[in-house]
N, C-alpha and C positions, 0 to 999 in steps of 0.2 A: 492468611492462608499458610498452611504448613508446606514448607519447601519439599518435604518427602513425597507430596502428592504429585509433583511434576514428573512427567515421564522422561526424564533426562536420558537415562540409559537406553530406553527403547528408541528414542530419537537418534541418539548417537549411533546405535547399531544400524539403523535404517539409512543413515547418511554417510557414515565413515567410508564405506566401500567406494562411493563415487566422489568423495571429497576428502582425500587423505589429509590428516592433520586437524580434522574438524573436532571442535569441542563444544560443550554446552555449559553455560553458566546461568544460574538463577540467583538474582540478588533480591534481598528483601526490600531495598529502597535505592533509588538512583535519581538524579535530576532528569536525565533523558538517556535511554539506551543508545539512541543515535549519537548524542553528544559524547557519550563515553567511548564508543567505538571510533569516532572521529579523533578524539584525543589520543587514543592508543595508536591509531594509524599514523598520526603526525609524529608520534614518538618512535615509530618504526615497528610497531607491533601489527603485523598484517596477516596473521594466520586466519584461516576460516573459523568463524565462531558464531554461535547463536547465543545472544544475550537476552535474557528475560528479566523483566522487573515486576515484582509483585506490587510495588508502589512506585509511581513515577511522579516526581514533584514539579518538574518543569518540562513537560512534554511539548514537542514542537511539531507543527504541521507545515505544509507548503506555504511559501511567501511569508515566512516568519510568524505565522499565526500560532497561537497556543493550541495544544491538543489537550482537552480536558480528560485526563485519564484517571484511573483509580487512585483516590487519595486515602482510602481506608485499608487497602491491602486485602479486601474481602472477595476478590475475584470478579468484581463488577465489570472490569475491562481486562482485555489481554493486550499487553504491550511488549513487543520484542523487536530486536534488530538482528538481521543476518548480515555479517560482514565477511567478504571474501574478495581475493584479488581476481580481477576480471580484465580481459582484453578483447572485447567484442569488436568486430569490424565496424559496427555502427551501433551507437548507444540509443538511437531513436526507437521509441516504443518499449523500452525496458519497463517503465512503470505500468504500461498497459499489459505486458506479459505477466508481471507480478500480480496485478489485480485479477487477471483472468485465471491464473492458477489458484488464487485464494477462493474465488467464488465457485470454481469447479469442484473444489474440495469440500465446500460447505453446503450449498443448497441451490437448486435449479431456478428459484425465483429471484435470486439476487442479481442486481444489474450493476453495470459499470458506468460511472460518469467521468468522461475524459477530463484530465488525464490520470487521476490517481485516487478516486473515491469509489466506495461501494455503497449503493443505495438499495433501499427496499421500501416500496409503497411511498415514494416521494420523500423519504427521510434518509439521512446519512447513517450508515451502520459501521463503516470502517474507513480509515484513511491510510495512505501510503506516502512515505517520504523517502526519497533516494538522494543520497549525497555521495561524493567521491573525494578521495585524497590520493596523492601520488604514492606509488609503491614500487620504486625502482622503474623498470621499463613498463610496468603495468599500472593500472589504477586500482585502488581499493574501494570497492563499492559497499556502502552501508545502506541496507534496505530495511527501513523501519515500517512496522505495521501496528496499527492500533485498532482493536475490534471491540465494540460494545457487546458485552455478554448479557448483562441484566438490564432491564428497563431503567432509564434515568430521566431526571428532569431536564427540560430543554431551556431553562432560563439563561439568557445571555448568549445563547448559541445562534449563529447565523442560519443554521438549518436544523429543523427538529430532528432529534436523534431517534434511531431505531435500535433494536437490540436483538441479538441472535436468538435469545430464548423465546422471543415472540414466534419464531419459526420452529425452533428446536428446543422445547421446554426443558429437556433433561440434560442438555450439554452444560459443561462448565469450562473454565479457562484452560485447565490442563488438557482436557479432551480435545478442545479446538486446536490447541498448539500441536498436539500429536497428529491431528488430521492434516494440517496444512504444511508442516515443515518439509517432510521428505519430497512431496510433489513440488513444492516451491523451489527447493534446491535443484531438482532435476529440470524444472522449467527455466531457471536462470542459466544453468549450464547449457541447455539446448539453445537458448537465445543467443549465447555467445558465438555459436557456430552457424546458426541458421537465420538469426535476426527475427524481426517481427512478422515478415510477410506470410509465413506459413500459418500464423495465428489469426490472421485478419478476419477470416470468415467466422471463426469461433468468437472473436471479440464482437463482431457485428451482431451476433445473435444475442449478446448481452448488453448492447449499447443503449443506454438510457436516453441519449440525446438524439439518436438517428430519427430524422423526420420531424423533429420538434423545432419550434421557433426558439431561438436562443439569443442571448445578449452577452457580449464579452466586455471585459474591463478596458480593452483598448478601443472601444467604440463600435466594433463590428456587430452588426445585427443581421439576422437572416434565418435560414433554415439549415439545420445540421444535416449533412449528407453522409455521415459516417467518417471513417478514417481511410487514409491511403495505405499503401504497402509498407510505409515506414512509420505508421502510427500518427501521422499528422491529421488534425481535425480539418474537415472540409465544410465550409459554410457558404451556402448560396445566398448572396446579398440581394439578388435581383438584378444587379449590374455585373455579375460575374461570380466566380467561385474564389473565395479567399481561403488560404491555407494558414491555419493557426498552429504554430509549433513552438511558440515562446513559452518558457517556464514562468514568465512573469505575467501571463494572461490567464485570467479565470473566466470560466464559461458557465452560464446558468440557463436552465429552461426559463422562458418568459413567465411561465406559470409559477415559478419558485419565487421566494422572497428576493427583493432587489439586491444586486451586487454592491458591495462596498469596496471600491478599488484600493482603499488603504489597508 
């Protein structure tokens, strides 16, 4: 894909006013945009930046899983990371706020699977990975997003993949990037001052798990009741309500393929 197609200048103009020092970088190839921004943060480079990869060779997902992103550089997936110094009063619910912003920018049929996936019709369309590093008195947040743009084969994947072009046939990766970045930056900045609570009702409207029988990798089983004001998942086990907030726990609808705790 030709780098000149990316709307870097338009994105910069839309974001710079609310995020001084912001820059946009597009790389033809990188191991992982999240890994690169984490390396920079550990080296003291903590400026706000959007890093986009046309080809990502070692993408990562939550719990150390691989993220199978575009290997041809043909725009089949969109992979980017947003890095910025943050100091929210409470980090709880940040991944939910990020996912909510992305789906609101893309399509009303998209749903959110706690805590960091975007699904459509029982298939995974996008994933979110948030990591942090020390940045003086603040933390530097690296928010990675991977979105399937074109249909792809599901061989070897735990969840069948969906693609945004199934919903929006005319979109491509640069257009999707342009749609999501400015609202995402604003959503993250608002989250730092207001937290997740004001977003709860909007999240509930997109909640894939609410009311469904679910199974968790920590052994919890029951019916998902939605999330609380801090973004914690509530599960009714029949013996009481269990709060799931560990980053090490995965949750699946019972109707989905079985969980692999490894």
